[in-house]
N, C-alpha and C positions, 0 to 999 in steps of 0.2 A: 521261878515256877508260877508266879502269880501275874506275869506279864500277859496281857490279853492279846491273842492272835486273831485277827480278823482277815479271813481269806475269802475272796469272792471266787467261787468255783462254778464254771459254766458246764452244762451238760448238753451235748449236741444230739441227744436221742440216738446215740449210736455206740456200739461196742466193737472195738477192733479185735477180731479173731481171725487170723489169716493162717490157714493150715499149710505146713511145709513138710511133706513126706518124701521119702525116697521113691522115685517113680520108676516102676519096673520096666516100662516100655518106652520111656522118653530118654533120648541121648542126653548126657550131661557131662560137664567138665568139673573136676574137683579143683578146689583151690590149690595153688602151687605150693604154698607154705602152710604147714600145720600150725595151728595156734599153740602158743607156749603153754597155755592152760587148757586142759581137755574141756570140751563143751559139757554143760550140765546134762545129767542123765535123767531119763523119765523117772519121776518119783522123788527126785532130789529136792530138798527143802532149801529155797533161796533165802527165806527170811522167816523168823519166828520170834515172837515176844509174848511172854506170859505176865510181864510187869512184876515179876518177883525180883529178889536180890536187894542189894544195899541201896542202889540208886536207879530205880527202874525207869525214871524219866530223864536220865542224864543226856541221852542222845536225841531227845525230842525238843522241838521248839514250839512255844505256844503255852496257853494257860489250861491247866488241868489239875485234878486232885486224885489222890489214891483213895480207893474205897474197897469194900469187900468184893472179892472176885467170884468167878464161877467155879465152885468147888475148890477154891484156893483163897489165900490170904488177900491178894491184891488184884484189882482191876483199875483201869483208868476211867475217871468220871468227868464229864464235861457238862456244864450248865449254862443256859442262856435265859435270862430273866426278862429282858426288854425286847419288844417286838422289833423286827427288822435288823437284829444283830446276828453276827456270825462268830462262832468260836471253834477253831480248828487247831489241832496239834499236827505237826508234820515231822517227817523223818526222811532224809535223803538216803537212797539205797544204791549200792554199787552197780552202775548201769551195765558194765561190761559183761557180767554174768547173765544178765536178763535179756540181752539183745537176741531177737529171733525166737525166743522161747514162747510157747503157749503156757501160761501159768494159771493156776486156780488159787484164788484167794478165799480164805475162810476166816471167820471170827465168831466169837460168842458175844451176843449183845443183849442188853435189857434196856427198857425205856420207861420213862415216867412223864406223863403229861406233855408229850411232844405235840405242838400245835399243827394245824393243817399247813401244807406246803403252798406257798404262793405259785410255784411252778413245779412241774413233775420232777425236775432235776434237783430241787432243793431238799431240805429236810436232814435226816440222819446221813452222815457222809462216812462211808467206808469205801475209799476211792484211791486210785492211783492217778497222779498227774504225770503224763508222759510227754516228753519234748523231743522233737526231731528238728533238723535244720529248716524244715518247711511247714511244720504243723504242730499243733498241740492236741492232745487227746485226754479225756477225763473218764475212763471206764470206772463204773462203780456198782456196788450191790444195790438192787432194788429193795428198799426197806420202808415199811409202813410207818405211819405216825401213831399217836395215842400212847397207851401204856401196854407193856407186855413184859413177861418174865424172860429169863435167859432163853435165847434161841439162836440157832445158827444162821448167819448171813454169809452169802457166797457170791462170787462172780468169776468169770473167766476172761482172759484177754491174751491176745498175741502181741508181744512187744515188738515194735518195728525194728528191723535189722539195723537201721541207722539212728536209733534212739540215742540222745545225748544226755538225758536225765530221767530218772525215775524217782518220784517222791510219793510217799504214803501219807494220806490225809485221813484223820479221824475227827469227827466232831458234829456240829450242828450248824446248818446254813439257813439263815432267814426264817428260823422258827424258834419258839421258846420251848423250854422243857429241860429234861436231864437225860443223859444217855451214858451207859457203861459199856466199855469194850474190854475183852479178855481173849487170850489164846489166839492172837492174830498170826496167821501162817500163810505163806505163799509157796506152792509146790509146782514143780515142772510137770506139765501134762504131756508136752511134746518138746523135745530139744530142737535147736536150730537145724535147718536143713544143711547138709554138707555140700549141696550142689549149687552150681551156678547155672543160670539160664542157658539153654542151648536149643536153637530152633529145630523143629521137625524138618526132616528132609522132604522134598517134593512140593507140589502145588498146595496152596492153602485150601482146606476143605470149607465150603460155604453151605453145602446142602442144597444148592440149586445151581442152575446153569445160566442165570440171568445176569445182566450187567450190574443190577442193583435191585434190592427190595426196598420200596418206599411206600409207607402206608400209615396206618393209625391204629391205636388201641380202640376197642369198641366195648360197649356194654353187652353182656349176654342177653339182654332184653331187646337187642336190635332186631328190627324186622327186615323182611326180604326187600322191601322198597328202599330202605336206607342202605342196605348192602349194595343194591343196584346203583344207587347214586354214587357211593364211594368207589365201586369197582368199574362201572361203565362210564358214568358221566365225568367223574373226576380222574379216572384211570389209575387209581391206586392198585398195587399188586400184592399187598400184604395187610393182614389184620392181626393184631394180638388179641386173642380171645381169652377173657378171664373166667376161670372157674372160681368165682368169688362168693363167699358166704357173707350175707349182711351181718353187721354188728349186732350182737345180742349180749349187752353188758349184764354180767351176773348170772347168765344162763348156764346151767350144768350141761356138759357136753360129753356124750359117750361116743365110742367108735362106731356103734350101731347107728346113732344119730347121723354121724358123718356119712355113712354109706347111703342112708336114705336121702340125704341132701344131694350127694354126688349123683345118684341115679337120675334125679330130676334135671340136674344141670347137663348131664350127658345126653339126655333125650332132647334137650333144647339145642345142643350143639349138633347132634345128628341131623336134626331138621334143617339146620343152616348150611351144612357142608355141601350139599348139591348146589345150592344157590351160590356159594363161594366159588365152586368150580366153574359154574356158568359165567360168573362175573370176573373171572381171572384173578381171584384173591387167594393167595397162599395163606395158611393159618399157622401162627405161632401159638401153640396150646399152652397157656399159662396157668399153672396150679397156684392161683393167687392165695388160696386158703388151704394149706396142707392140714393133715390131721394134727390134732393138738392145738393148733391155732395160736393166736396171741392171747395171753392170759385174760385180758379184760374186754376184748372186742371180737372174739370169734375168729381171729386170723385175718381181719380185714386189711390191716396195714403191713404186717410182717410175719415171717415164718419163724416165730420163736415159741414162747410158752412151753408146753409139755413136749414139744418136738425135740428138745435137747435135754430133757430131764426124765423121760420115761422110755425105756427100751421098747416097750410094747408099741408105743406110738411110732417110734422109728421103724420098727418092723412093718407097721401098717403103712407108713409112707412108701416103703419099697414095694409093698404089695399093691398099693394104688397105682404105682407106675407100671407094674407088670400088667395090671388090668387095662390101663390106658393103652399101653403098647400093643397088647393083644387085640384090642378093639379097633385101633386105628392104623395098624401096620400096613394095610393095603390101600389106605385112602390117599388118593393123589392130591387132595387139597391140603393135607397137613404138611407143613414145611419142617417144623421142629417141635420138640418137647421142652418147654421151659420149666425146669424142675421145681422151683419155688420162687415166689416173688419176694425180692428184697430180704434175704435171710438175715436174721438177727440172733446172735448168741449172747444173751446176757449171762447165762451160766450153763455149762455143760456138766451134767452130773457124772460121777464115776460110773463106769459101765456103759455110758452112752457115747455115740460118735459125735464128733464135731461136724460142722457143715461139710468140710472137704471130704471126710470119710463117708458121711451119709450120702452125699451127692454121688460119690464114686460107687457106693453100693447100689444105689438106684440106677445109675447109668449102666452098670454091669448087668443088672436085671433086665433093663430095656434091651441091651445088646444081645442077650440070649434069645430074644423074641424078634427084634427088629434090628438087623445088623448095620443098616446104612443111614437111617434118617438122622437128621441133626438133633443133637441134645444141646440144649441151651442152658448155660450156667451163669448165674449171678453170684458174686462173692460177698461175704459179709464185711462190714455192716451195711445193710440197706442197699447194696448194689451200687453205691456211689462211686465216683471216679477214683477216689483214694483206696477203694476196697481191693483194687488189683495191684497195689504197690508191692505187696509181699506174697501175693497168692501164687500158687503153683498149679499148672494144668493137671486135670485128672488123667490118670493112667488108663484112659479109655479112648477109643478111636472116634473121630468125627464129632468133636465137641466144638460148639461156637460159644464164645464168651460175651456176656451181655453186661451193659452198664446203663444206669439211669442218670440223666443229667438235669438237675434242678438248681445248680449253683449259679449265683448266690441265692439261697433260700429267701433271704430278706426281700429280694426283688421278685422272684418268680411266684412266691406265695404271699405277697403282701395283701393283708386283709382276708386271708383264707381262714385262718384259725381263730382270729379275733379281730374285731373292728378297731382300727387305730387311725389316728390322724397322720401318721408317718407314711410318706410315699417316696418311692425311689424311681428314678429314671435310668434307662440304659440307652447308650453308654453314659457313665457318670459315676460319681462317688457313692458307694453303698456301704454303710457301716464302716466308714473310715478308709475304704480301699477303692481305688479307681478301677472300674470294670469296663472292659471293651473286648473285642474279639481276641486280642492277644492274651488278656487275662483268662478268658474262657479256655483257650488252648493250653495255657499253663496249668489250669485246673485239671484238664484232661490228659496232662502229660503222663501220669501213671498208666493210662489206657494205651496211649501211643507206644510207650516203652514196653508194655506187656505184649502188645501185638508184634513188635519188632523182635523182642527177645525170644519169643516162642514160635513165631511164624504161624499165628492162628488168626481166625476171622473174628471180627467184632460186630456186634449188633447193639445199637442203641435202642433199647426196648421202650423207653419212656423219656420224653423231654417236653417241657411246656413252659409257658409264662402266663400268668393270670390275665384275663382279657381286659381288666380295668386298669392295668398299669398305665401311667400317664402318657398321653400323646400316642406316638407310634412306637413306644418303648418295647412292647411285647413283640411286635413284628420285627423290629431290628434285632432283638435278642434271638428270636427263632431263626432269622436269616443267617446270623453268624454261626449258630449251632449247626444248622444244616450244611453250611459251607464247610465247616470243619469235618463233619461226617463224610461229605463228598470228597474232600481233599485226601482223606485217609482210607477211602474205599469201604466205609462202614454202611451196612444196612441200617434202616431206621424206621421207627413208627412213632408218630406224634401222639401225645396224650391230651385229649382223646376226642374221638368223633362221636357225636350224639350220645354222650354219656352224662356229663354234668355241665350245665350251662356256663359255669365259671371258666371252663377250658375250651368251650366251643368256639371254633373259628367262624361259625355262621352267625354268632351273636356279637353285636358291637361293643364298644368300650364303656357304655353307660352301665354302671353296676346295677342300677334299679330297673333297667329294661332287659328282661330275660328272653324276649322273643327274637327269632331270627331277623337279621337286618333285611331291609328292602332290597339292597344291592350288596354284592359280595364285599366283605371286609378286606382290609389289606392283608390280614393273616390268612384268610381263605385263598385269596389270589396268590399269595406266596406258596402255600402248599400245592395248589393246583399247577403252578408254574414248574414245580419239580415233578409232580405226578405225570404230567404230560410226556415226560421223557422216558417213562417206564416201558419196558417190554413185558408182555404177558406170558405166563407159563403156557406151554402147549398142552392141549387137552388130550 
């Protein structure tokens, strides 16, 4: 019991929650053989430990002590005294029961003197380590540092259908202090889907009659002159327009505040739409900052925070889309409604919808007003390629599924979040793996398989590489991503045009020079070589 366990746990800023419901209007094929053991039911407890009994730590590995529990005799306590150390206890759980389930994990915790985290994913660990044949995931509860008395910690996750191992981890990672755990429980929120993929009949719905949509994401501050450059001079036929609220760390936010902000953003969009129509630009309307926002930054990066813990906020989200659909149902410039940017579900509270159900509620509300326009859906977590691995289509007509491609992040975002001497070239070895076009396509394999399995259209809403990547690396990466999009018939929008200089194809590779280059960069020439092939929507 006194053997020290030091486990290095990485957190990819993402939580895997993939909804799998019985779809009323999608054809499906049931598995030929019924499982020997019935699948878990909603509300079934898959694991529970209150650390009572004669040998409460017998099934755990690692170093811990027993201490007074939460309204009970025992809890497990873990201490780290030396900086830079990790102490974690682990317990392997029976993976067969967990596969395909959406589960909610809860525990009671208290902490004493937990030091600041070196990274957001470090600190107090109430976490699952999930393994599949092709990836590893580390969903965990967001837990603060410092000292606090007993309180509930919780997180939600959908376990991949091909999971090979589930391990529960409790402890402290790269911080000092002491933490107590009690009443750990994992409950089924949704059982596995009994359905296998079955394609929709008929032609694929795209929401437009053009051979391809190719364009760019833009800032909502973009002016008419810049839209004219993108639409007329460069011949793009698509923009992704962000309804994005600037970060306001620590600011209190009410739903009335949200309405006031949204009113101003819609006035800005209204002024731009006639220009978009004149310039031959269709618009993907992206609710980048939904109500509730992201807990610490006003929803700038992801659609989580109160969106999945407050039913009133979820109702507001649906009402916002009723409002947008009513306002824009007759506007010829709008191609589609992008429901929420990069949805993230760290925790779905009881009585609240997960993203799949919430997206379906919003989509049905839109369909009651606007029966035909494309509804664009990204899957959690973060709309990345793996997010579609176990996602099931909404039971709503005319939906386009979207993905964002920034893999490998170590290459595309090098130097974005922090200055570092590490640089990566593409193609080449990046964090121990060789990346080239084949590796990119394998990363996008879940998207390709989702498209084929369900006969749906794919839109790559964002992809990019930082402009100061060494040599011609950024251009080569973008060229390969675009070729993959084209080979599979996907619409796409580059991130981003005249938004932030780090992604600008009009600015060269010198990080210290933020002014547009005197002559077109190789990245600008690449985009324009594809835009010139575009056909324009008819006025």
